[in-house]
N, C-alpha and C positions, 0 to 999 in steps of 0.2 A: 483542484478539480479531480474528480475521480473518473481510478482507473483506471480498451484492450487493444497475400501481397497487396498492398493498398495502392490503388490507382491514384496517382497524383495529377493534379491539374497541369496540363502541358505548359502553359505560361500564363498565369493570371496577372497580367501586367497591362498598363496603359501607357501608350507612347504619344506624346504631344509633338506636333510638327515644329513648334518653335524651339523647344529645348532639346528634342531628340533623346529623352531620357526615359528609362523604364522605371515605373513605380509599382512595386509588388504589393498586393493587398494581403494583409494578414489579419487574423482575429485579434481584437484588443485584449482578450482574456488569456488565451493560451499562446498567442504569438505564432501560431501555425498558419502556413499559407492555405488559402481556400482551395478546395478541390471538389470533385463531384461525388465523393463517397461519404465521408463522415464529417468533413470540414467545409461543406458548402454553406453559402450565405443564408442567414435567417434574419428577417427584419423583426425587431421587437416593438413593443408598444411605444417606446420612447423614441422610435425612428433611428435607433442605432443598430448596426449589424454585428452579429456574432456568428460563430460557426455552429453547426448542428450539434456537435458534441458538447460544447459549453452551454448551448441552449437547453439540452436535456438535463444537465446538472443544475441549472438555474431553476428549472421546473421541479426537480426532485427535492431540492432543499428550499423551504419557504423563506429562510433567512437570507438567501442570496438574491442579489438584484443585478441590474445592468452594471458591467465592469467600468463603464464610463461615467454614468450619471447616478448609479446606485438606486435607480428607480425599479421597484418590484413590478413584474408583469402581472396583469390581472387575468388575461385570457389563457386558456389551457390548450388552445389549438395552435398548430404551427403556422406561422404567417410566412409565405414564400416571398421572394423578392419580386416586386412588380416589374412587368416588362417595360422596356423603353424608359427606364427611370434610373438616373444616376445621382439623384439628390440625397445627400446624407446630412444628418444633423451635425452641427459644428462640434469639433473636438473640444473637450474641456482643457483647461490649462494643465501643464505638467504637475503643478503643485496639488491640484485637485484629484487628478487621476492616479497619482502615485500611491495614495493610500487606499485606492479602491481596486486596483488590479492585483488582488491577492489570490494566490493559488492555494486551495485548501484540499488536503488529502485526509482520508480516514483509513487507518490500517488496524488490523486485529491479528494478534499472535496468540498461540496456545503454548503453554509450558507443560512439558511432559517429562517423565522420569520416575525412578523408583521413589519410595517413601524416604523421608529424611535426607534428601540430597541438597536441601537448602534453597528450594525455589522461593519460598516465602521471604526469606532474608534477602535473596537476590532482588526480588521485586521491591522490597522496602528500600533497598539501596538505590536502585535506578529511578524509582518514582518519587520517593520522599527524602532521599539522601540521609537515611537513618539506618541504624543497625540495632536489632533487638537480640541480646545474647541468649535470652530464655527461649527454649524450644517449645513449641506448641503445635498441635495438630490442626490441620485445616478441615473443619467440620462441614463446610458447605462450599459451593462454587464461588471462588473469589475472583473479582475483576478489579484491576488497577488501571488507572487512566493517567496519561501525561500528554503534554503538548510541547512541540518543538517549533521554534520560529527561526527561520534563516532568510533574511532579506524579505522578499514578498511572498515567501512560501510558508504556510502553516500546516503542520502535520499533527493530527489527533490520533493517538495510539491507545489501544486497549490490550491488556495482557490478561488472558484467561487461565486460571489455575483450577484444576479439578480437586475434589476432596481426597484426603488421604485414604488409600486403600481402594479407591474407585477410579483412578486415573486412566487405566487401560480401557475399562468399559465405557467411561465418558468419552474417551478419545475415539473409540470406534463408532459411537452413536452421533458424533458431531458431523456437520456438513463441511467438507473441506473447502467448498467454494466461498465460504464466509471468512476465511482466514488468509492472510498474506504470507504467513510463515509459521514454521514449527521450530521451537527451541527445545532441543533434547539435552537435558542436564544429566551430568554424571558426577558422583561424589568421588573426588580423588583420594579420599581416605578409606574407601570401601571397595574391596575387590569384587564383591557381589554386585555392586552397582555397575561396575565396568562390564562384568560378564552378562548382565541383563540387557546390554545394548543390542545384542543380537536379536533378542525378542522384539524390541521396539523397531529395529531396522526391518525385520520380516513383516511386521504389521504395516509399516509405512509403504513398503514396496509391493505388497499384495493388495492394497486398497487404493482408493483415489487420492490418498495423501501423497502418493509418489509424484503428483503434479505440483505440489506445494514446496516452496523453498524450505530446506531444513538445515540447521546448523547444530553443531555439537559444542556445548559449553561445559567446561570443567569448573566445579565449585570447590570452595575451601582450599584454595591453593596456598594459603598462608600457614596451614598446619604441616610444616615440613617434617616433623618427627613422626607424625601419624600417617604420612602419605603411603598409600598402597598401590597407586597407579602412577607409573613414570610418564614423563612427557613424551618419550619416544614411543611407548605403547599406544598412547592416545592418538598421537599424530599419525602413526602408521595405520591404525584402525580407521581413522577418519579419511585418510587418503584412499584407502582401499574401498570404502563405501561411497566416496565422492562427497563428503561433507566438509564444510569449513569448520576448523577447530580453534578454540581460544580458551584460555584459563583465566578465571576470575576469582575474586575474594570479596564477599559481601562485608566482611568485617573491616578490612582496610580500604575497600573501594578500588582495589587494583584491577585495572583493565575492564571495569564494568561499563563505564560510559562509552569508551571506545568501541566495545563489542556491540552494544545496542545501537549506537549511532551508525556504525558501518552496516549493520543489518538493515536499518531503515533506509539508508541511502541506496544500497544494492537492490532493495525491494522496489523502490520508486523507479530506478533505472530499468529494472526488469519489466515492470508493469508498462512503462512507456514503449519498450521494444515489442512486447506482446500486442499492445494496442496498434502499433504500426504494421506488424507483420501478419496479424490474424486476418483471415477472410471475413468479409462482412456478409451476414445473413439477414434476411428479412422474412417475417411471418405473414402469410396471406390467408385469411379466413375464406373457406369455400362454402358452398351452399349446404353442404352436409354437416356443418358445424364442426369441421375438423381443420387442422392447421397443416399447411403445405410449406415446406422449407424450400427456398430457392436461393441460388447464388446471386 
């Protein structure tokens, strides 16, 4: 599910007089405890309860249904929990619900850097596990897709690459809120590519891209005899600017999968922390056709 100080429910629990045990109620989709902010109970058409956050995701994606019975909801209005009613539809068997409680995330990254740094070859390696030795220019906006599955979690990733010679202008015109991270590439065999990192860093820090996670990736690490940027110089520059640095080789596949998998994992953990720590806003329409923001 996608996705951003949060008031938690004091104790959402039920105590029976016979057993004297507390049973905490959690959402069957995200396994978060119900609260009064973003994870309060919502009754679906199939008489199962989910939290409000998961309910919004189910409404946003037509392919998603109830995490318990996989039934798609027809109504578009939010149905609140009825008063004085604790009747809940029976839970399906673990064998049935295991394949249905799948968390789906959608992430989008943008690849930036100077021309001929090896972005296309790097994307071919991470998405298709192939390497094309011939060099060719990217004439249009290129998008590569891949999917990762780990347990009950599915992550759909898109990598966006701008045309050769227009990467800076395309980067400035893009909306940072649509992207989960920026991958800044540097050619380790070109000193000019390393010196151009200051230009990209200034663009990131002076625009809204400063709020997006950025990592520095060194390419062509297998060309030892043509290397113009040492590892010490790249690490010191990345530490000075606050970026995570790693070296890769699209030709040999060295450190490519580890770099992108760590980036995706860190992005998912960061999005969960932002979702838990961000204040919750609501929009209220007034009679003058304007919106008023309230806490």
